[in-house]
Backbone bond lengths (Angstrom), bond angles and torsions (degrees), N, CA, C in turn:
res aa  C-N    CA-C-N  psi(-1)  N-CA   C-N-CA  omega(-1)  CA-C   N-CA-C  phi
1 C - - - 1.463 - - 1.534 107.07 -
2 D 1.303 115.91 130.09 1.483 118.59 -175.99 1.509 114.29 -79.91
3 G 1.297 119.32 -4.77 1.451 121.43 175.35 1.517 116.09 83.27
4 G 1.305 117.24 -0.38 1.442 118.77 179.75 1.490 115.08 79.90
5 E 1.339 116.31 -5.02 1.467 122.45 -179.90 1.524 111.51 54.68
6 G 1.296 115.84 179.98 1.461 121.06 179.15 1.531 112.47 72.44
7 A 1.323 114.36 179.17 1.463 122.12 -176.82 1.516 114.10 -66.10
8 L 1.318 117.71 -26.90 1.456 120.96 -177.28 1.519 114.07 -95.32
9 G 1.294 116.39 1.77 1.474 120.90 -178.70 1.527 112.24 -78.93
10 H 1.327 115.63 -173.59 1.456 121.71 176.34 1.512 109.57 -123.98
11 P 1.336 119.71 169.23 1.451 119.92 -179.42 1.519 110.69 -62.38
12 R 1.330 117.53 148.69 1.451 121.86 175.78 1.509 109.47 -66.91
13 V 1.331 117.07 131.87 1.454 121.16 178.51 1.524 109.75 -130.13
14 W 1.341 116.27 148.45 1.445 122.20 177.74 1.527 108.05 -100.91
15 L 1.315 115.16 130.77 1.455 120.95 -175.54 1.538 109.83 -117.76
16 T 1.305 115.70 147.52 1.471 122.41 176.42 1.520 109.08 -112.96
17 I 1.339 114.57 125.54 1.468 118.87 -179.24 1.541 108.20 -88.95
18 P 1.349 117.04 116.04 1.445 120.41 176.88 1.515 111.32 -64.63
19 Q 1.344 116.76 138.37 1.468 119.92 -178.46 1.521 111.30 -67.47
20 D 1.336 118.12 -30.67 1.465 119.60 -175.54 1.550 112.12 -69.91
21 T 1.340 117.25 -34.68 1.448 119.28 179.61 1.530 111.85 -95.42
22 G 1.330 116.25 -34.56 1.480 120.00 -179.87 1.509 113.65 82.76
23 F 1.355 118.71 5.70 1.462 120.72 177.77 1.523 109.41 -152.34
24 V 1.336 112.84 163.72 1.471 119.83 173.07 1.543 106.61 -146.52
25 E 1.300 116.49 150.67 1.466 121.43 177.11 1.516 110.45 -115.63
26 C 1.322 117.13 139.54 1.450 122.02 178.24 1.531 108.75 -65.93
27 G 1.320 116.63 131.71 1.452 121.83 179.96 1.523 114.45 -70.31
28 Y 1.338 115.89 -15.18 1.480 119.82 179.58 1.526 110.88 -91.93
29 C 1.299 116.86 -52.97 1.474 120.30 -170.68 1.537 115.17 -114.48
30 D 1.354 115.81 0.37 1.467 122.17 177.92 1.538 113.78 65.32
31 K 1.353 117.84 14.79 1.440 119.49 174.88 1.530 108.16 -64.74
32 R 1.347 117.20 138.32 1.480 121.94 -175.84 1.509 108.84 -104.37
33 Y 1.348 115.60 132.34 1.435 123.96 175.19 1.500 108.76 -115.07
34 E 1.359 117.95 126.29 1.453 123.19 -176.45 1.535 111.51 -120.82
35 I 1.333 115.72 148.84 1.451 121.52 174.41 1.528 108.07 -81.10
36 D 1.317 117.30 129.55 1.447 121.66 172.12 1.535 104.69 -88.34
37 R 1.315 116.18 93.34 1.476 121.49 -173.55 1.551 112.88 -60.36
38 A 1.303 116.88 -26.17 1.445 120.74 -179.48 1.540 111.65 -68.98
39 H 1.329 116.33 -22.35 1.467 120.98 -178.04 1.529 113.16 -119.05
40 A 1.311 117.83 1.07 1.471 121.35 -178.49 1.528 109.57 -77.08
41 Q 1.335 115.70 141.87 1.449 122.43 177.99 1.528 108.92 -132.96
42 D 1.332 116.82 123.00 1.445 123.46 176.06 1.554 109.92 47.98
43 D 1.356 116.56 -121.92 1.467 120.46 -176.61 1.535 112.00 -99.21
44 H 1.296 118.11 16.94 1.497 120.86 -176.30 1.492 110.08 -117.60
């Protein structure tokens, strides 16, 4: 998560999406990142 940049943002963090849930939420801003399983390939 890039933190939104600017003075009100948070530090940039790298998140790993677990395969069992298919999503992860940023611990700072609660932004949710999901795997698009229709377009996912191997580990990318």
